[in-house]
N, C-alpha and C positions, 0 to 999 in steps of 0.2 A: 504494500500500500504506500502511495506517495504521500509524503508529509512536506508541507511548506510552512516555514516558521519565519515570520517577519520580526524585525527589531529596528531600533533607531529612531522611533518616533519621540515626540516630546513637545514642549512649549518653547516657542521662539518668537522674538519680536519681528515685526514686518521688516523686510529687507535682509533678514538673516538667512542662514543655511542649515540644512539637515541632510544627512545621508541615511537612507533606509537600506536595510539588507534583507534578503530572503534566502534562507538556507533550505535546500531541497534534499530529501533523502528518500530512499525506497526504489530508485531506479537511476540509470544513467541519464543525465539530463542534458547532455551537450547537444543533442539533436532536436530538442523539443522547444517549441515556442514558449516564451515566458513573457508575462505582462504584469504591469501594475495597474490597478483600478483604484478608485476612491469613491467614498460615499459620504456626502455631507448631510447634516441633519435635515430631514424633510425632503431630501432629493434622492433621485435614483442613482444607482451605482454607475460610474462612468469610466471609460478607458482613459488612462493617463499616458502610458508609454509601454513599449515592448518591442520584441523582435520577432521576425518571422523567418523561417528557414526554408520555406517551400512555396511553390506557386508564384503567381505574379507579384505577390507582395513581399518578396524577400527583402530584408533590411530592417532597420530600426525605425519605429514610427512614434509620433508624439501627437497628443491632442493639441489643437491650435492654442489653447489657453496656457500651455506650459512650454511651447517651443521657445528656444533661446534661454530658458531658465532652468529646465530640468534636463538631466542626462542619464540615460539608461546604459548600463553596462553589465557584463557578466564575466565571471571567472569560472570556467568549466572545471579547472583543477580543484576548486573548492566547492563545486556544486552550488554556487551562490550568485544571485543577481543583485544589482544595486540600483538605487535611484538617488542620484545627487540632485538636491533641490536648492537652488540659489534664488536670491531676490524674492523671497517668499512674501506672499500677500495674504491678507485676512481671508480672501476667498479660497485659499488653498487649504483652509481648515477642513479636515475630514478624517475618516478612518481610511487608511491605505491598505489595500489587500494585494497580495501576490497571487498570481493565477497561472495555471498551466493545464490546458485540456479541461478535464472535469474537476480539477483539484483547486481548492482555494485555501489560503492561509487563514489564520484567525483574525488578522488585521492588527494594525498599529496606529494609535491615535497621533495625529499631527494637529497642533493648535498654534495658530499664528495670531499674535496680539498686535493690535494697531496702535 
């Protein structure tokens, strides 16, 4: 069974930075798409960033709202993906989830104070 465990969330002032990590276990993850989603209070869960290894969408993708501020990366040797978040805004406040296929992590809270 695949397990995804996020870490790195917290409270930060607007303009600050955080780096989220997602450690995967239970299978070799180097060839699998990995994504970050987020869900703010009262809103639907939305895609933030991730990579795709197959089909027409090969590459790393970002939601328009985070382009230029967030960076997705992965370390296959550590079975870990990261989300570097810079220039954080209050609207980035949400629970951030790691996702791969049908698997979801438990989420990590990011709160940005203005």
